[in-house]
Phi, psi and omega in degrees: 000124177276134176220164178222154173214114184228161176227139177225154182290330182215181181304314187293310183290328177292315178299315181296319179297322178295316179296319178297320180294330181270348190280342186285329183235213179299141188281036180225138177219154180240149177054051181281150180228121179236117180255133182239114186289321180233083190288355176261006183245153177226163170258118187299321182294316180293317180300317179299318179294321178297315180299319178295319180297315180296321178296317180296329180270003181058044179250163178299141176298157178302325181296321179295316178298315181300323183292339176290337178264319178210117181278087189299319183295318179293321179298319181295334181261008181247139183291332179202179185290334178291317177291324176302312180298317181299313182294319181295316181294329176293330181271341189302318178302323178291318179299320180290326181285323185278335184241116178303327180293340180256010186301328181266002179117181178228161179297317181293328176299321178288330176290321183279333182203080177286136180285079181284169182297337180246019179116174183300142180237127176277095185283331176300317178296323181299315181292313182295319179298317180293319178299316179298317181297316183288320180292336177292344179278355183303130181094349177277177182293326184270324183077166182287148172290147188254339188219052180232036184237082188259140176234091183273135180249032175237203183263029177293148181291155180276130175254122180288133182301137178221193181271346183269178178288140179169183182244144171261105183273132179241081182292149169247316178285119182265123180298136180083350182244315181267086184256359179288146180271340182239159175078202184303135353264129174272334177287120186266322190199144175218133179227153183240135181243127182266111173281130185291356172283352181102025182240141179251124175253164180213153174226134178233143179235131176251141173287329175206157186213128167266118192291329180265307186298324188235327194299315182299312179296325178295314178301317182297313180295318179297319179297320179291319177300314181298315180296323180293314179299317178300315181297316180296333180264003180073034183241166173272154178273125180260220184264150177244131174243129180241124176246158177218133176294323181218131178228140179232134179272096181270173177053043189295331182299301180288329179297326181300326178293317178298317181294321179294318179297320179294319179296321178295320179295322179293326181283338183289000000 
């Protein structure tokens, strides 16, 4: 079984390192691990090359993919996460109608309003509220909990935030509704870890990943989501780790040129 484990300083270099690690042999890997030290940062040269590659392949831009996980422009124009969720949900029917790729929904849509058994649940608010509550304990005898901030994208039950130890599950895959074997949602799980130094780390798991068509935009969206949650909770943004059960290196023809150019630049 071929697998990879790479680390990059930012979204761009981590993505490139993963593609380079997969390019030498068969374009398939299992149980891949990509660590991003600064998930809110990019390398402009690599991003530009990625955008050109996606355009040449007639694929969605990285920005479009990232927006399905976190709508950065709407967030920047909203005073807080509650208003962000309200505005996004008002736009979601239009987004689903205009884009075939969003016909079954978006990841952020499931975060803002998961179809729970008793009605829609704002899971983004659940995580931010718990983080705020726990960080307020700093300096107390117990201190904040460090690993109870779960964002599940499967059919795990929703746990309402409370004062005790537990997980806040944020499902995306709705049982009985998401019966397709391919496509949305490929993101299975996301969890947040609170470092008591005041830093928020995150881990996301995909059941499958297309490294060119989706991975760069997914890393970008996850990094922005993580940075936003940290900001709303008064925390610093830490490291992001993305794993995938199955990853495939698509668009290998044009990608080989990008990898070759990158290798030449590193050697210069």
